[in-house]
N, C-alpha and C positions, 0 to 999 in steps of 0.2 A: 658573341658574334655569330651569325648562321653560317655553317659550314658551306664552302664553295660559293660564297656570295661576294659580289662586288658592291660596295656601298657608295653611292653618289649622293647628290644633294638632298632630293626628296623621295628618291626611289631606290630599289634594289633589283639587282639581276641575279636571279637563283633558279635552280632546278625546280621544276613544278612538281606537285605531288598529285596523286590521283584525284584528290577533291577539287584541283584547280580546272578539271574539264569542262565544267560548264562555262566557267569564266573565259577559258581560252576560246570555246566555241562562241561566246559573246563578242570577244574582240574581233575574231574572224568575220563573224556575219556583220558587225558594225562597219569594220574598214572596208569590207567588199562592196557593201552598200553605198558608201562613200567615194569609192574610188572607181569601180568599174563601169557602172552605167554610162554609156556614150552614145549621144545621138548620130555622131558621126560613123560610129561602127555598127549602129543598129542594135547595140546591147542596151536593154532595158533594165530597169529596176526590178521588173517582173522576172527577167532572165536570172538575176542573181538571188532573187528570192526563193527560185526554184532549187537553189543548192541546200541540201540536208546539212545544216550546221549544228541544229539543237535538238533533234528527235533522241529518244534513249539509245537507239542503235548506234546514232553517230557520236554521242557522248560516251558510250561504253568502247567503241573502237578508239576514241580519243584517250580513254583511261588505259586502254591495253597499250598503246603507243608510248604513253608516258611511262609506263614500268617497263618498256622495252630495255633490255639489256644489250643490244647490239652496239658494239664498240665503235660502229662506223657510221652512228646516227646519235643526234642529241638534240634536246630542246631546252630553251630557257625561256623564263617569263619575267617582265619587268613588273615589279609591284610598287604601288604608291599608297601609302596608308593600308596595306593589306589587300588592296583591290589589284587584280590582274589588268595592267594597261597596256601591255605589248608583249610580243612573243617572237622568238626566233628559232626556226627548225632547220636543221642542216644534217648533211651526210657527206662521207667522203670515200674514197678507195685509195689505192695505192699511188695514184698520181696527182689527183685532184680533188677538190672541194665542191660542194654545191649549196647554196642558200636556197632552200626550198620554200620558205617563208619568212618574211620579216615584216610585221605589222605593228603599228602602234595607233592606239585609239586617236581619233581626229582631235579630241579634245585635249590630248596630251602630246600632240605633236610639236615640234620646235622647242623642245625642253632638254634635248641630249640624250633622251631614253633610246631612240633609233640607233644612234652613234654608239652608245654604251653596248646595246646588243650587238652590233656590227662587230666592235673591237672584242668583245668575249668570243664571238665565232672565229674572228680571223687569228685570235690566239689559239684557238682549238684546232685550226686546220695547219698550224705551224707554217712550214714553207711551201706548202701546195699551192699550185694555181686555184684559184676560186671564181667559179661562174654563178651567175644569177640571170634568169629569165624575168623581164619586165615588160608589161603591157607598153606597147608602142606609143600610147598616147597617155601614159602616166608620167608627164614631164617632172612631177615632183619627186618621183622615185629615181627617175633617170637622173635627176639632177644631184640626188643625195648620194647615189653611188659614184658618179663622176666626181664629186667632190672628195669623195674617199680613195680615189685612184683607180675606179674601174673604167674600162674603156669598151666602146662597142666593138663586138668582134665582127660585124658584118654578117653573121649567121642569123637567118630568121629561125625563131626558136618556137616550139610548140610542146609546152609540158602538159602533162595529164590534167593538172588543175586548170588548165585554160579552155577546157572543153566543158562547156556547160550542159546541164541536163536538157535544156531547151534544143540543143544541137548546135548552138552558136558556139563560135570560138573566139577568145580574146586574142588578138594578134600580139605577138610577143618578139621582142629582140633579145639577144644575148649580150651580155656584159661580163668582162673578165678583170681579174686582178691577177696580174703575173707579177711575182716577186723577182727582184733582180739580183 
């Protein structure tokens, strides 16, 4: 059995290696293109394509983050048949945790992969309050987090990732999970 792995039906949740950098970039590019273009907000496919997901510099930066030894940051990947099909990146401080990214390829959604990644992250956070920013129009993600006990905080959020190279901004809301 792989160390630090959770084994599920047809996929595993495991820490990535530097060799996963390009696959992680592809998961991010594919999910962002499927999720964030929105005629209502004026965010086009072209705006998303302007993000540097896969250049050599972006992949090198991702490799560096994978080998990061900061105890307050963590990354997991979901693999199915050795292919990276989902990712979860998190951080925490002394009082709360933050889900910075949780993405599953559209072709692999609704198979329990997102739930498994979220459960792995929630265990890592321990008893901390956890927050996540979600695009206001991403009803699928809002439903996913709500199903898992997150509630809207009423705060308008703006993460660094929501500012696109085109200058457009993905509107976000903040959701939180407060342990009782």
